[in-house]
C-alpha positions in Angstrom: 119.3 134.6 67.0 117.1 134.1 70.1 116.2 135.6 73.4 117.2 133.7 76.5 115.8 133.7 80.0 116.9 131.9 83.2 114.3 130.9 85.8 113.5 128.3 88.5 109.7 128.8 88.5 109.3 127.7 92.1 106.4 128.1 91.5 105.5 129.9 88.3 103.5 133.0 89.5 102.0 136.3 88.3 105.4 138.0 88.5 106.9 135.5 86.1 103.9 136.0 83.8 104.5 139.7 83.8 108.2 139.1 83.1 107.4 136.7 80.3 105.0 139.2 78.6 107.7 141.8 78.7 110.1 139.3 77.1 107.6 138.6 74.4 107.4 142.3 73.6 111.2 142.4 73.3 111.5 139.2 71.3 108.9 140.0 68.7 109.4 137.1 66.2 112.5 135.7 67.8 112.5 132.4 69.7 112.4 132.5 73.5 114.6 130.0 75.2 114.3 129.1 78.9 117.2 127.6 80.9 115.2 126.1 83.8 116.4 125.2 87.2 115.1 121.6 87.7 114.1 119.7 90.8 116.8 121.0 93.2 117.4 124.7 93.2 120.0 127.4 93.7 119.1 128.1 97.4 119.3 124.3 98.0 115.6 123.9 98.2 113.3 121.3 96.6 111.1 122.5 93.8 107.4 122.6 94.6 106.6 121.4 91.1 108.9 119.0 89.1 110.8 120.1 86.1 108.4 118.6 83.6 105.4 120.3 85.2 107.2 123.6 85.1 108.2 123.0 81.5 104.6 122.3 80.5 103.5 125.6 82.0 106.3 127.5 80.4 105.5 126.2 77.0 101.8 126.9 77.4 102.6 130.5 78.2 104.6 131.0 75.0 108.2 129.9 75.6 109.5 128.0 72.6 112.3 125.9 74.0 113.0 124.7 77.5 116.4 123.2 78.5 117.6 122.1 81.9 120.3 123.8 84.0 122.3 120.7 85.2 122.5 120.0 89.0 126.2 120.8 89.0 125.3 124.5 88.2 121.8 124.7 89.6 122.6 124.1 93.2 125.7 126.2 93.7 126.6 129.8 94.3 125.3 132.6 92.1 128.5 132.7 90.1 128.4 129.0 89.3 124.7 129.1 88.6 125.3 132.0 86.1 128.3 130.3 84.6 126.2 127.3 83.6 123.1 129.2 82.5 125.0 131.7 80.3 127.2 129.0 78.8 124.1 127.1 77.7 122.4 130.3 76.3 125.6 131.0 74.3 125.7 127.4 73.0 122.1 127.8 71.9 123.0 131.0 69.9 121.0 133.5 72.1 122.2 137.0 71.5 120.1 138.5 74.4 119.4 137.5 78.0 116.5 139.1 79.9 116.3 139.1 83.6 114.5 140.9 86.5 116.5 143.2 88.7 115.6 145.6 91.6 117.8 148.4 90.3 116.9 148.1 86.6 120.3 149.6 85.9 122.4 147.4 83.5 125.0 150.1 83.0 125.8 150.3 86.7 125.8 146.5 87.1 128.2 146.2 84.1 130.5 148.7 85.7 130.5 146.7 88.9 131.1 143.5 87.1 134.2 145.0 85.5 135.4 146.0 89.0 135.0 142.4 90.2 136.8 141.0 87.2 139.7 143.4 86.7 140.4 145.4 89.9 142.8 143.6 92.2 141.9 145.9 95.1 138.3 144.6 95.0 139.6 141.0 95.6 141.8 142.2 98.4 138.9 144.0 100.1 136.7 140.9 99.9 139.4 138.8 101.5 139.8 141.3 104.3 136.1 141.3 105.0 136.0 137.5 104.9 138.8 137.3 107.4 136.8 139.6 109.6 134.0 137.0 109.7 131.6 138.3 107.1 129.8 135.8 104.8 130.7 136.0 101.1 127.5 137.9 99.9 127.9 140.6 102.6 131.7 140.9 101.9 131.1 141.2 98.2 128.4 143.9 98.7 130.5 145.9 101.1 133.5 145.7 98.9 131.5 147.0 95.9 130.1 149.8 98.1 133.6 150.9 98.9 134.2 151.4 95.1 130.8 152.8 94.0 129.2 154.1 97.1 126.0 152.1 96.6 125.2 148.8 98.1 124.4 145.9 95.9 122.7 143.4 98.2 119.3 142.6 96.6 119.2 139.0 95.3 118.3 139.7 91.7 120.8 142.5 91.2 123.5 140.1 92.6 122.4 137.3 90.3 122.3 139.8 87.3 125.9 140.8 88.3 127.0 137.2 88.0 125.3 136.9 84.5 127.0 140.1 83.2 130.3 139.0 84.7 130.1 135.6 82.8 129.3 137.4 79.5 132.2 139.8 79.9 134.7 137.1 81.1 134.0 134.9 78.0 133.4 137.7 75.5 130.0 136.2 74.6 127.9 138.0 72.0 125.0 138.3 74.4 123.3 141.6 75.4 122.0 141.7 79.0 118.6 143.3 79.3 116.9 144.2 82.6 113.2 144.3 83.5 112.3 146.1 86.7 111.1 143.7 89.5 107.8 144.6 91.0 108.3 142.8 94.4 110.9 141.9 97.0 112.2 138.4 96.5 112.7 137.6 100.2 109.4 139.1 101.4 107.4 136.3 102.9 104.2 138.2 103.1 101.7 138.1 100.2 100.4 141.5 99.1 98.6 142.3 95.9 98.5 139.9 92.9 102.3 139.9 92.4 104.1 138.3 95.4 107.4 136.6 95.8 107.9 132.9 95.2 109.2 132.7 98.8 105.9 134.1 100.2 103.9 131.7 97.9 105.9 128.7 99.0 105.2 129.6 102.7 101.4 129.6 101.9 101.7 126.2 100.2 103.5 124.8 103.2 100.6 126.0 105.4 98.1 124.6 102.9 96.7 128.1 102.2 95.0 129.1 98.9 97.4 130.7 96.4 94.9 131.5 93.6 95.4 135.3 93.8 99.1 135.0 93.2 99.5 132.4 90.5 97.8 131.5 87.2 95.0 129.0 87.6 96.9 126.1 86.0 99.5 126.4 88.7 97.1 126.5 91.7 95.1 123.6 90.1 98.2 121.4 89.8 100.2 122.3 92.9 100.6 119.7 95.6 99.6 121.4 98.8 102.0 119.5 101.1 105.1 120.3 103.1 107.8 117.7 102.2 110.4 119.1 104.5 109.9 116.2 106.9 110.7 113.7 104.2 113.8 115.6 103.2 114.9 115.9 106.8 114.4 112.2 107.6 116.5 111.1 104.6 119.2 113.7 105.4 119.3 112.8 109.1 119.8 109.1 108.3 122.6 110.0 105.8 124.5 112.2 108.3 124.1 109.8 111.2 125.5 106.9 109.2 128.3 108.8 107.5 129.2 111.2 110.3 132.4 113.2 109.7 133.0 111.6 106.3 130.3 114.0 104.9 133.2 116.5 104.5 133.8 114.9 101.0 130.6 116.5 99.8 130.6 119.8 97.9 130.5 123.0 100.0 131.1 121.1 103.3 134.2 123.1 104.2 136.2 124.6 107.1 135.3 121.8 109.6 131.6 122.6 109.4 130.9 118.8 109.2 131.6 118.6 113.0 128.9 121.1 113.7 126.4 119.4 111.4 127.0 116.0 113.0 126.8 117.3 116.6 123.7 119.4 115.8 121.6 116.8 114.0 121.5 114.4 116.9 119.1 116.8 118.8 117.3 118.2 115.7 113.8 117.2 114.7 113.2 119.4 111.7 115.0 120.9 108.8 114.5 124.5 110.0 115.8 123.5 113.4 119.0 122.1 111.9 119.6 125.1 109.7 119.1 127.5 112.6 121.6 125.5 114.7 124.3 125.6 112.0 123.7 129.2 110.8 126.2 131.9 111.7 127.5 135.2 110.6 129.8 133.3 108.1 127.3 130.7 107.0 124.1 132.0 105.4 120.8 130.1 105.3 121.2 129.6 101.5 124.8 128.3 101.8 123.8 125.8 104.5 120.7 124.7 102.5 122.9 124.0 99.4 125.4 122.2 101.6 122.7 119.9 103.1 121.3 119.2 99.6 124.8 118.2 98.4 125.1 115.8 101.4 121.6 114.3 100.8 122.3 113.7 97.1 125.9 112.5 97.6 127.3 115.3 95.4 131.0 115.3 96.1 133.8 117.8 95.7 135.1 115.5 93.0 131.8 115.5 91.2 131.8 119.3 91.2 135.2 119.8 89.6 134.4 119.3 85.9 132.0 122.2 84.9 132.6 121.8 81.2 129.4 121.9 79.1 129.3 118.3 77.7 125.6 118.1 76.8 122.3 120.1 76.7 119.2 118.3 78.0 116.0 119.3 76.2 112.9 119.3 78.5 110.3 120.6 76.0 109.5 122.7 72.9 106.8 123.9 70.6 106.8 123.8 66.8 108.8 127.0 66.6 111.3 125.7 69.2 111.6 122.3 67.4 112.5 124.1 64.1 115.1 126.2 65.9 116.6 123.1 67.6 116.9 121.3 64.3 118.7 124.3 62.8 121.1 124.4 65.8 122.0 120.7 65.6 123.7 121.3 62.3 126.2 123.8 63.7 127.2 122.4 67.1 129.3 119.5 68.5 127.5 119.6 71.9 125.0 116.7 72.0 121.3 117.6 72.6 119.8 114.9 74.9 116.1 114.1 74.7 115.8 110.5 75.8 118.0 108.4 78.2 119.9 105.7 76.3 123.1 103.7 76.5 125.0 106.3 74.5 124.2 109.3 76.7 123.6 107.8 80.2 127.1 108.7 81.2 126.3 112.4 80.9 123.1 112.1 83.0 124.3 110.0 86.0 124.0 113.0 88.4 120.6 114.1 87.1 119.1 110.6 87.2 120.4 110.1 90.8 119.2 113.5 92.1 115.9 113.2 90.3 115.3 109.8 91.9 115.9 111.3 95.4 113.6 114.2 94.5 110.7 111.9 93.7 111.4 109.9 96.9 111.0 113.1 98.9 107.9 114.0 96.9 106.4 110.4 97.4 106.0 109.8 93.7 106.8 106.6 91.9 108.4 108.0 88.8 110.8 106.2 86.4 113.3 108.9 85.7 114.8 106.9 82.9 111.6 107.0 80.8 111.0 110.8 80.5 110.9 112.4 77.1 110.6 116.1 76.2 107.2 117.7 76.2 105.9 118.8 72.8 103.2 121.4 72.7 101.7 122.5 69.3 100.2 125.8 70.5 99.9 128.1 73.5 96.9 127.2 75.7 96.8 130.1 78.2 
Protein backbone atom coordinates (compact mmCIF):
# COMPACT_ATOMS: atom_id res chain seq x y z
CA UNK A 1 0.00 0.00 0.00
CA UNK A 2 1.02 3.66 -0.34
CA UNK A 3 0.57 7.11 1.20
CA UNK A 4 -1.36 9.68 -0.81
CA UNK A 5 -1.23 13.47 -0.73
CA UNK A 6 -3.28 16.02 -2.67
CA UNK A 7 -1.72 19.39 -3.52
CA UNK A 8 -1.73 22.23 -6.05
CA UNK A 9 1.76 23.62 -5.30
CA UNK A 10 0.89 27.12 -6.44
CA UNK A 11 3.77 27.56 -5.88
CA UNK A 12 5.66 24.89 -3.91
CA UNK A 13 6.83 26.69 -0.74
CA UNK A 14 8.45 26.05 2.65
CA UNK A 15 5.11 25.04 4.17
CA UNK A 16 4.77 22.32 1.53
CA UNK A 17 8.32 21.21 2.27
CA UNK A 18 7.46 20.94 5.98
CA UNK A 19 4.31 18.95 5.10
CA UNK A 20 6.29 16.63 2.83
CA UNK A 21 8.95 15.95 5.47
CA UNK A 22 6.18 14.96 7.91
CA UNK A 23 4.64 12.70 5.24
CA UNK A 24 8.01 10.99 4.73
CA UNK A 25 8.22 10.31 8.47
CA UNK A 26 4.78 8.67 8.34
CA UNK A 27 5.43 6.77 5.11
CA UNK A 28 8.75 5.21 6.15
CA UNK A 29 9.40 2.78 3.26
CA UNK A 30 5.99 3.15 1.59
CA UNK A 31 5.56 4.93 -1.72
CA UNK A 32 4.34 8.55 -1.64
CA UNK A 33 1.83 9.37 -4.36
CA UNK A 34 0.83 12.94 -5.23
CA UNK A 35 -2.45 13.86 -6.91
CA UNK A 36 -1.53 17.24 -8.38
CA UNK A 37 -3.80 20.09 -9.40
CA UNK A 38 -2.55 21.03 -12.87
CA UNK A 39 -2.57 24.31 -14.79
CA UNK A 40 -6.00 25.62 -13.69
CA UNK A 41 -6.79 25.27 -10.00
CA UNK A 42 -9.61 24.84 -7.50
CA UNK A 43 -10.09 28.55 -6.84
CA UNK A 44 -10.32 29.15 -10.59
CA UNK A 45 -6.86 30.68 -10.77
CA UNK A 46 -4.01 30.02 -13.18
CA UNK A 47 -1.01 28.16 -11.75
CA UNK A 48 2.16 30.26 -11.48
CA UNK A 49 4.19 27.20 -12.58
CA UNK A 50 2.96 24.62 -15.07
CA UNK A 51 2.15 21.08 -14.02
CA UNK A 52 5.42 19.64 -15.35
CA UNK A 53 7.52 22.22 -13.52
CA UNK A 54 5.61 21.38 -10.35
CA UNK A 55 6.00 17.65 -10.99
CA UNK A 56 9.76 17.98 -11.38
CA UNK A 57 10.06 19.83 -8.05
CA UNK A 58 7.83 17.27 -6.29
CA UNK A 59 9.95 14.37 -7.54
CA UNK A 60 13.20 16.09 -6.59
CA UNK A 61 11.90 16.47 -3.03
CA UNK A 62 11.11 12.78 -2.66
CA UNK A 63 7.62 12.10 -4.02
CA UNK A 64 7.63 8.77 -5.88
CA UNK A 65 4.71 9.13 -8.28
CA UNK A 66 2.82 12.20 -9.53
CA UNK A 67 -0.57 11.93 -11.26
CA UNK A 68 -2.84 14.69 -12.52
CA UNK A 69 -6.17 15.69 -11.04
CA UNK A 70 -8.25 16.19 -14.22
CA UNK A 71 -9.72 19.61 -15.00
CA UNK A 72 -13.28 18.31 -14.45
CA UNK A 73 -12.44 17.86 -10.73
CA UNK A 74 -9.61 20.35 -10.27
CA UNK A 75 -11.61 23.52 -11.01
CA UNK A 76 -14.80 22.81 -9.09
CA UNK A 77 -16.15 22.98 -5.54
CA UNK A 78 -14.32 21.35 -2.62
CA UNK A 79 -16.63 18.31 -2.73
CA UNK A 80 -16.02 17.65 -6.43
CA UNK A 81 -12.28 18.35 -6.07
CA UNK A 82 -12.15 15.82 -3.21
CA UNK A 83 -14.27 13.30 -5.11
CA UNK A 84 -11.74 13.16 -7.94
CA UNK A 85 -8.63 13.18 -5.78
CA UNK A 86 -9.79 10.47 -3.36
CA UNK A 87 -11.14 8.35 -6.22
CA UNK A 88 -7.70 8.45 -7.85
CA UNK A 89 -5.86 7.61 -4.61
CA UNK A 90 -8.20 4.66 -4.09
CA UNK A 91 -7.55 3.43 -7.64
CA UNK A 92 -3.80 3.71 -6.94
CA UNK A 93 -4.19 1.50 -3.82
CA UNK A 94 -3.31 4.18 -1.27
CA UNK A 95 -4.39 3.19 2.23
CA UNK A 96 -3.59 6.58 3.80
CA UNK A 97 -4.16 10.18 2.77
CA UNK A 98 -2.26 12.95 4.58
CA UNK A 99 -3.44 16.56 4.51
CA UNK A 100 -2.88 19.81 6.39
CA UNK A 101 -5.65 21.22 8.60
CA UNK A 102 -6.03 24.16 10.93
CA UNK A 103 -7.76 22.15 13.68
CA UNK A 104 -5.63 19.00 13.40
CA UNK A 105 -8.67 17.08 14.68
CA UNK A 106 -9.57 14.17 12.37
CA UNK A 107 -12.00 12.71 14.92
CA UNK A 108 -14.07 15.90 15.01
CA UNK A 109 -13.96 16.29 11.21
CA UNK A 110 -15.10 12.67 10.80
CA UNK A 111 -18.03 13.32 13.14
CA UNK A 112 -19.00 16.40 11.09
CA UNK A 113 -18.66 14.46 7.82
CA UNK A 114 -21.16 11.88 9.12
CA UNK A 115 -23.61 14.65 10.02
CA UNK A 116 -23.35 16.01 6.48
CA UNK A 117 -23.89 12.57 4.98
CA UNK A 118 -26.57 11.07 7.21
CA UNK A 119 -28.47 13.76 9.13
CA UNK A 120 -31.44 15.11 7.13
CA UNK A 121 -31.76 18.09 9.47
CA UNK A 122 -28.33 19.28 8.33
CA UNK A 123 -29.48 19.46 4.68
CA UNK A 124 -32.65 21.28 5.71
CA UNK A 125 -30.63 23.81 7.72
CA UNK A 126 -28.29 24.48 4.77
CA UNK A 127 -31.27 24.99 2.43
CA UNK A 128 -32.84 27.47 4.87
CA UNK A 129 -29.61 29.46 5.11
CA UNK A 130 -29.16 29.48 1.31
CA UNK A 131 -32.73 30.77 0.94
CA UNK A 132 -31.77 33.57 3.35
CA UNK A 133 -29.05 34.62 0.90
CA UNK A 134 -25.93 33.07 2.42
CA UNK A 135 -23.32 31.62 0.07
CA UNK A 136 -22.79 27.86 0.27
CA UNK A 137 -19.55 27.76 2.34
CA UNK A 138 -21.08 30.09 4.96
CA UNK A 139 -24.37 28.16 5.01
CA UNK A 140 -22.49 24.90 5.49
CA UNK A 141 -20.33 26.31 8.28
CA UNK A 142 -23.32 27.79 10.14
CA UNK A 143 -25.33 24.58 9.76
CA UNK A 144 -22.49 22.51 11.22
CA UNK A 145 -22.10 25.02 14.05
CA UNK A 146 -25.75 24.51 14.95
CA UNK A 147 -25.02 20.79 15.46
CA UNK A 148 -21.56 20.86 17.03
CA UNK A 149 -21.23 24.34 18.49
CA UNK A 150 -17.93 25.02 16.71
CA UNK A 151 -17.50 26.83 13.42
CA UNK A 152 -15.72 25.04 10.60
CA UNK A 153 -14.81 27.86 8.26
CA UNK A 154 -11.08 27.54 7.65
CA UNK A 155 -10.21 26.43 4.10
CA UNK A 156 -8.12 23.36 4.89
CA UNK A 157 -10.54 22.01 7.51
CA UNK A 158 -13.35 22.39 4.96
CA UNK A 159 -11.34 20.59 2.28
CA UNK A 160 -10.37 17.84 4.75
CA UNK A 161 -14.08 17.47 5.56
CA UNK A 162 -14.73 16.84 1.87
CA UNK A 163 -11.92 14.24 1.71
CA UNK A 164 -13.26 12.38 4.75
CA UNK A 165 -16.82 12.54 3.44
CA UNK A 166 -15.72 10.98 0.14
CA UNK A 167 -13.91 8.16 1.98
CA UNK A 168 -16.94 7.40 4.18
CA UNK A 169 -19.47 7.66 1.34
CA UNK A 170 -17.62 5.10 -0.77
CA UNK A 171 -16.35 2.93 2.09
CA UNK A 172 -12.78 3.30 0.82
CA UNK A 173 -10.03 1.58 2.78
CA UNK A 174 -8.16 4.88 3.26
CA UNK A 175 -7.17 6.31 6.64
CA UNK A 176 -7.25 10.15 6.84
CA UNK A 177 -4.25 11.65 8.67
CA UNK A 178 -3.89 15.33 9.56
CA UNK A 179 -0.81 17.51 9.90
CA UNK A 180 -1.25 20.81 11.73
CA UNK A 181 -0.98 23.79 9.39
CA UNK A 182 1.51 26.43 10.49
CA UNK A 183 -0.02 29.43 8.69
CA UNK A 184 -3.29 31.00 7.58
CA UNK A 185 -4.07 30.05 3.97
CA UNK A 186 -5.84 33.32 3.14
CA UNK A 187 -3.27 35.59 4.80
CA UNK A 188 -1.74 37.78 2.08
CA UNK A 189 1.05 39.10 4.29
CA UNK A 190 4.37 37.25 4.37
CA UNK A 191 5.79 36.67 7.84
CA UNK A 192 8.54 34.24 8.77
CA UNK A 193 9.88 31.52 6.50
CA UNK A 194 6.51 29.73 6.16
CA UNK A 195 3.89 31.89 4.47
CA UNK A 196 0.72 31.08 2.56
CA UNK A 197 0.71 30.41 -1.18
CA UNK A 198 -1.71 33.35 -1.55
CA UNK A 199 0.78 35.78 0.02
CA UNK A 200 3.63 34.44 -2.13
CA UNK A 201 1.54 34.81 -5.30
CA UNK A 202 0.86 38.44 -4.38
CA UNK A 203 4.61 39.06 -4.12
CA UNK A 204 5.19 37.36 -7.49
CA UNK A 205 2.56 39.63 -9.08
CA UNK A 206 4.38 42.65 -7.67
CA UNK A 207 7.72 41.28 -8.91
CA UNK A 208 9.04 41.05 -5.34
CA UNK A 209 11.66 38.57 -4.17
CA UNK A 210 10.27 35.34 -2.64
CA UNK A 211 13.57 33.62 -1.70
CA UNK A 212 12.73 33.58 2.03
CA UNK A 213 9.48 31.64 1.54
CA UNK A 214 10.28 29.01 -1.12
CA UNK A 215 13.11 26.56 -1.85
CA UNK A 216 15.78 28.02 -4.13
CA UNK A 217 14.76 25.82 -7.07
CA UNK A 218 11.32 27.49 -7.05
CA UNK A 219 12.53 31.10 -6.82
CA UNK A 220 15.08 30.38 -9.55
CA UNK A 221 12.49 28.96 -11.97
CA UNK A 222 9.51 31.20 -11.18
CA UNK A 223 8.29 33.58 -13.86
CA UNK A 224 7.94 36.94 -12.11
CA UNK A 225 5.11 38.26 -14.23
CA UNK A 226 1.42 39.00 -13.70
CA UNK A 227 -0.58 37.22 -16.42
CA UNK A 228 -3.99 38.45 -15.24
CA UNK A 229 -4.13 40.92 -18.14
CA UNK A 230 -3.70 38.14 -20.70
CA UNK A 231 -6.38 36.07 -18.97
CA UNK A 232 -8.74 39.03 -18.83
CA UNK A 233 -8.34 40.01 -22.50
CA UNK A 234 -9.15 36.48 -23.67
CA UNK A 235 -12.07 36.27 -21.25
CA UNK A 236 -13.48 39.66 -22.26
CA UNK A 237 -13.36 38.72 -25.95
CA UNK A 238 -15.14 35.44 -25.19
CA UNK A 239 -17.92 37.07 -23.14
CA UNK A 240 -18.48 39.98 -25.56
CA UNK A 241 -18.79 37.62 -28.52
CA UNK A 242 -20.98 34.98 -26.83
CA UNK A 243 -23.00 37.27 -24.55
CA UNK A 244 -25.87 35.55 -22.68
CA UNK A 245 -25.12 32.18 -24.30
CA UNK A 246 -22.33 31.82 -21.71
CA UNK A 247 -25.03 30.32 -19.46
CA UNK A 248 -24.22 26.92 -21.03
CA UNK A 249 -20.89 26.87 -19.18
CA UNK A 250 -20.41 25.07 -15.89
CA UNK A 251 -21.29 27.03 -12.70
CA UNK A 252 -22.93 29.89 -14.69
CA UNK A 253 -26.30 29.63 -12.93
CA UNK A 254 -29.28 31.59 -11.62
CA UNK A 255 -29.14 34.28 -14.30
CA UNK A 256 -25.64 35.44 -13.30
CA UNK A 257 -24.72 35.53 -17.02
CA UNK A 258 -26.68 38.80 -17.35
CA UNK A 259 -24.61 40.46 -14.62
CA UNK A 260 -21.36 39.16 -16.15
CA UNK A 261 -22.21 40.49 -19.62
CA UNK A 262 -23.36 43.91 -18.37
CA UNK A 263 -20.38 44.24 -15.99
CA UNK A 264 -17.59 43.34 -18.40
CA UNK A 265 -18.35 46.18 -20.82
CA UNK A 266 -16.99 48.68 -18.30
CA UNK A 267 -14.28 46.51 -16.72
CA UNK A 268 -10.61 46.78 -17.54
CA UNK A 269 -9.10 44.16 -15.23
CA UNK A 270 -9.91 40.74 -13.83
CA UNK A 271 -10.09 42.02 -10.23
CA UNK A 272 -12.45 44.78 -11.33
CA UNK A 273 -14.78 42.24 -12.98
CA UNK A 274 -14.81 39.90 -9.97
CA UNK A 275 -15.52 42.83 -7.62
CA UNK A 276 -18.48 43.91 -9.76
CA UNK A 277 -20.01 40.40 -9.80
CA UNK A 278 -19.23 39.46 -6.19
CA UNK A 279 -22.11 39.40 -3.71
CA UNK A 280 -23.16 37.80 -0.43
CA UNK A 281 -24.25 34.73 -2.42
CA UNK A 282 -21.34 34.61 -4.90
CA UNK A 283 -17.91 34.28 -3.31
CA UNK A 284 -14.66 35.33 -4.97
CA UNK A 285 -13.68 31.68 -5.51
CA UNK A 286 -17.03 30.71 -7.01
CA UNK A 287 -16.85 33.60 -9.48
CA UNK A 288 -13.23 32.79 -10.37
CA UNK A 289 -14.15 29.17 -11.14
CA UNK A 290 -17.10 30.37 -13.21
CA UNK A 291 -14.90 32.71 -15.27
CA UNK A 292 -12.35 29.94 -15.89
CA UNK A 293 -15.15 27.64 -17.10
CA UNK A 294 -16.29 30.37 -19.50
CA UNK A 295 -12.76 31.02 -20.74
CA UNK A 296 -12.06 27.32 -21.36
CA UNK A 297 -15.53 26.57 -22.84
CA UNK A 298 -16.17 23.97 -20.14
CA UNK A 299 -19.91 23.32 -20.39
CA UNK A 300 -22.48 21.89 -18.02
CA UNK A 301 -22.64 18.92 -20.40
CA UNK A 302 -18.86 18.43 -20.11
CA UNK A 303 -19.16 18.38 -16.33
CA UNK A 304 -21.82 15.66 -16.14
CA UNK A 305 -19.68 12.55 -16.46
CA UNK A 306 -17.33 12.39 -13.47
CA UNK A 307 -16.48 8.71 -13.77
CA UNK A 308 -12.77 7.93 -13.50
CA UNK A 309 -11.96 6.72 -17.01
CA UNK A 310 -8.16 7.14 -16.93
CA UNK A 311 -5.23 8.22 -14.76
CA UNK A 312 -2.64 10.52 -16.31
CA UNK A 313 0.92 10.01 -15.15
CA UNK A 314 2.96 13.21 -14.87
CA UNK A 315 6.16 11.80 -13.41
CA UNK A 316 7.87 9.19 -11.25
CA UNK A 317 11.17 8.02 -9.82
CA UNK A 318 12.51 4.44 -9.87
CA UNK A 319 10.44 3.48 -6.82
CA UNK A 320 7.31 5.02 -8.35
CA UNK A 321 7.96 3.28 -11.66
CA UNK A 322 8.10 -0.13 -9.96
CA UNK A 323 4.91 0.62 -8.03
CA UNK A 324 3.17 1.69 -11.24
CA UNK A 325 4.19 -1.50 -13.06
CA UNK A 326 2.82 -3.56 -10.16
CA UNK A 327 -0.48 -1.62 -10.24
CA UNK A 328 -0.98 -2.06 -13.98
CA UNK A 329 -1.46 -5.79 -13.50
CA UNK A 330 -4.44 -5.34 -11.19
CA UNK A 331 -6.55 -2.54 -12.69
CA UNK A 332 -8.75 -1.91 -15.73
CA UNK A 333 -8.26 1.87 -15.57
CA UNK A 334 -5.79 2.95 -18.29
CA UNK A 335 -2.65 4.79 -17.15
CA UNK A 336 -1.88 7.46 -19.74
CA UNK A 337 1.69 8.59 -20.28
CA UNK A 338 1.80 9.83 -23.89
CA UNK A 339 -0.92 11.26 -26.12
CA UNK A 340 -1.81 8.88 -28.96
CA UNK A 341 -4.77 7.97 -31.19
CA UNK A 342 -6.01 5.41 -28.67
CA UNK A 343 -6.23 7.69 -25.63
CA UNK A 344 -6.77 11.16 -27.12
CA UNK A 345 -10.54 10.86 -26.53
CA UNK A 346 -9.87 10.84 -22.77
CA UNK A 347 -7.66 13.92 -22.90
CA UNK A 348 -9.68 16.35 -25.02
CA UNK A 349 -10.52 18.66 -22.10
CA UNK A 350 -6.95 18.58 -20.72
CA UNK A 351 -5.35 19.31 -24.09
CA UNK A 352 -7.74 22.19 -24.78
CA UNK A 353 -7.35 23.79 -21.35
CA UNK A 354 -3.56 23.28 -21.35
CA UNK A 355 -3.36 25.06 -24.73
CA UNK A 356 -5.32 28.01 -23.30
CA UNK A 357 -3.07 28.04 -20.22
CA UNK A 358 0.09 28.34 -22.34
CA UNK A 359 -1.55 31.06 -24.44
CA UNK A 360 -2.11 33.05 -21.21
CA UNK A 361 1.47 32.34 -20.10
CA UNK A 362 2.87 33.36 -23.54
CA UNK A 363 4.60 30.02 -24.08
CA UNK A 364 4.77 28.08 -27.33
CA UNK A 365 4.25 24.56 -26.00
CA UNK A 366 3.06 21.54 -27.96
CA UNK A 367 0.71 19.97 -25.40
CA UNK A 368 0.48 16.80 -27.50
CA UNK A 369 4.18 15.99 -27.11
CA UNK A 370 4.63 15.93 -23.32
CA UNK A 371 5.79 12.69 -21.68
CA UNK A 372 6.13 11.91 -17.95
CA UNK A 373 9.21 13.16 -16.11
CA UNK A 374 11.51 10.43 -14.84
CA UNK A 375 13.99 11.23 -12.08
CA UNK A 376 16.46 8.64 -10.86
CA UNK A 377 17.23 10.18 -7.50
CA UNK A 378 16.31 13.10 -5.21
CA UNK A 379 18.31 16.25 -5.88
CA UNK A 380 17.29 18.54 -3.03
